[in-house]
C-alpha positions, 0 to 999 in steps of 0.5 A, spaced: 978 158 864 978 162 870 974 159 876 968 162 877 967 164 870 962 161 865 963 157 859 959 156 853 958 149 850 953 149 844 949 155 846 948 153 853 953 156 858 955 153 865 960 153 870 966 149 869 967 150 877 965 155 882 971 157 887 969 159 894 969 166 892 964 165 886 960 161 890 959 167 895 957 171 889 952 166 887 949 166 894 948 173 894 946 174 887 940 169 889 938 173 895 938 179 891 933 176 886 929 173 891 929 180 895 926 183 889 920 179 889 919 180 897 919 187 895 914 187 890 906 186 892 902 182 888 899 185 882 892 187 881 886 184 879 881 189 875 874 188 874 872 190 867 866 194 866 860 190 863 853 190 864 852 186 871 845 183 869 849 179 864 851 175 870 858 174 867 864 178 870 871 180 866 877 181 870 884 183 868 890 181 871 894 188 871 901 185 870 903 192 868 905 194 875 911 190 876 917 194 877 919 193 869 912 194 867 910 188 864 908 180 865 915 179 863 918 181 870 915 174 873 919 170 867 925 174 868 926 173 875 924 166 874 929 165 868 935 168 873 934 164 879 934 158 874 940 160 871 943 162 877 941 155 881 943 151 875 950 154 875 949 157 868 950 164 871 956 167 875 960 173 877 961 177 870 957 173 866 954 177 860 947 175 859 944 175 852 936 174 850 932 174 844 926 178 845 921 183 842 922 188 848 919 187 854 923 180 857 929 184 855 927 190 859 925 186 865 932 182 864 936 188 863 933 190 870 935 184 874 942 184 870 943 191 873 941 188 880 947 183 879 952 188 876 952 183 869 952 186 862 946 185 858 945 184 851 938 184 848 937 181 841 931 184 838 927 185 831 929 192 828 922 194 828 921 194 836 918 200 839 923 205 840 920 206 847 922 199 849 929 200 846 930 206 850 927 202 857 932 197 856 938 202 855 935 206 861 936 199 865 944 199 862 942 194 857 945 194 850 940 193 844 943 188 838 937 189 832 936 184 827 932 186 820 929 179 820 925 177 826 925 170 824 933 170 826 933 173 833 934 167 836 940 164 831 943 171 832 943 171 840 946 164 840 951 166 835 953 172 840 953 168 846 958 163 843 962 169 840 962 173 847 962 166 852 956 169 855 949 166 857 944 165 852 937 165 857 933 162 851 926 164 854 923 160 848 926 154 851 926 155 859 920 159 860 915 153 862 920 149 866 923 155 870 916 157 873 914 153 879 907 151 876 904 148 882 904 154 886 910 159 890 905 165 888 905 164 880 900 168 876 895 162 876 895 161 884 895 169 885 889 169 880 885 164 884 886 167 890 884 174 888 878 171 885 876 167 892 871 173 894 868 174 887 861 172 885 864 167 880 870 165 884 872 159 879 873 162 872 870 159 866 876 161 862 882 164 862 885 168 856 892 169 854 897 170 848 903 166 847 910 168 846 914 163 849 908 159 852 910 159 859 904 163 862 899 158 858 903 152 860 903 155 868 896 156 868 894 150 864 898 146 869 895 149 875 888 148 873 889 141 872 893 140 878 888 143 883 882 139 879 879 146 877 874 146 871 877 152 868 879 152 861 884 155 857 884 159 851 890 162 847 889 168 842 894 168 837 896 174 832 897 174 825 904 171 822 904 167 828 906 159 828 902 157 834 895 157 831 896 154 824 900 149 828 894 147 833 889 147 827 894 142 823 896 138 829 903 139 826 908 142 831 913 143 825 909 149 822 913 155 821 911 162 818 918 165 817 915 172 819 915 176 825 909 178 829 906 185 829 903 185 836 910 185 840 910 180 846 906 174 843 906 170 836 912 167 834 915 164 827 916 157 830 912 153 835 917 154 841 919 149 846 916 152 852 909 152 848 905 146 851 899 145 846 896 139 851 894 144 856 890 149 851 883 148 850 882 152 845 886 157 840 883 163 837 887 167 831 886 175 832 887 179 826 892 185 828 887 190 826 882 187 831 888 187 837 889 194 836 881 196 836 880 192 842 887 195 845 884 202 844 877 201 846 879 197 852 884 203 854 878 208 853 874 204 858 879 203 863 881 210 863 889 208 861 893 206 855 894 198 855 899 195 850 897 191 843 897 184 846 892 186 851 888 188 846 889 181 843 887 178 850 880 182 850 878 180 843 879 173 845 875 174 852 869 178 848 868 172 844 868 167 849 863 172 854 858 172 848 858 165 847 857 164 854 851 169 854 848 166 848 848 159 851 845 162 857 851 161 862 854 165 867 861 165 870 867 169 870 873 170 865 880 172 866 885 175 862 891 180 862 894 187 862 901 185 859 904 191 859 902 199 859 900 203 852 906 208 853 911 203 850 907 204 843 906 211 843 909 211 836 906 205 833 900 202 836 897 209 838 899 213 832 894 213 826 899 214 821 903 208 823 897 204 823 895 207 816 902 205 814 901 198 816 895 198 812 890 196 818 883 198 818 880 199 825 874 201 824 870 195 822 873 192 829 871 198 833 864 197 830 864 190 832 866 191 839 861 197 840 856 192 838 858 187 843 858 192 849 851 194 847 848 187 846 853 182 848 853 179 840 859 177 837 860 175 830 859 167 828 
């Protein structure tokens, strides 16, 4: 093997050795990724319109304003730095990822910055808008009919090409510095500092890799804060039934209809020990909350944001019923323009057998009265 190139052992790549030219490229690559972070301002924390007399504020951390349009921009940057500093990525390395779309869009962006080939292994059901964005960034899409097999296919492809499988589902929780360094948790608390309830009662997130929930849960404990963490989970995902059963070997064998969150197996990056509550959200409820939230925000948001909102509404109603005040924080994970032909298409929704009407009625009742079904 030529010095400075990557080799693949059991699905994990590493450098056999790095000559002087290879080390020079590595130094420049790390500087390039770091410069991207330096060019990017922090993401906004938006106030969701709720009656002020409730004494409860809902904030949405708008991760859709990253250069690649989603929360996964943070993860992709961390994974590239992790791979570079571990010696797994060098000049000429083909980058391969298993993704439902947004992580692949962000990783394709960083691969292009570094002049590296990128292949996204994705479910064939991934929205055409996301596929187009990956290809726009110079990436190639390898579509798999069975969503439960995307990781297996990605490992095979890495072995066949001698490339590096990024494996977001294993490395997400360890690639991010959960103690600070401008991670998403540190940013949320800094932005809440001047609000009337600066320490949130709850933070609500979904889990795809589990990296975001791990970062937020660890940070709250590290800073000795009373904030609780709620993870919302869509249909077909293994996280919620595994949580209920206390059995982390649970597998559903089915892919999530809500792109970006939910997995057919409990991934290595998901840390249940930092989660205070889990809520399973019907897909129709996710899409109803997505559409209702988009109307109130004046802009389209994605399906996983709808899942987040549904979970947040339930917790806010619980606080109201208990006579408590406080704040709740969740995320806008990505923009709704990625789902024009799916989640925002009435024909697609009907074809999936989903009825949004009863869930829209629940949301309308909540926004008017603060009441939520038991």
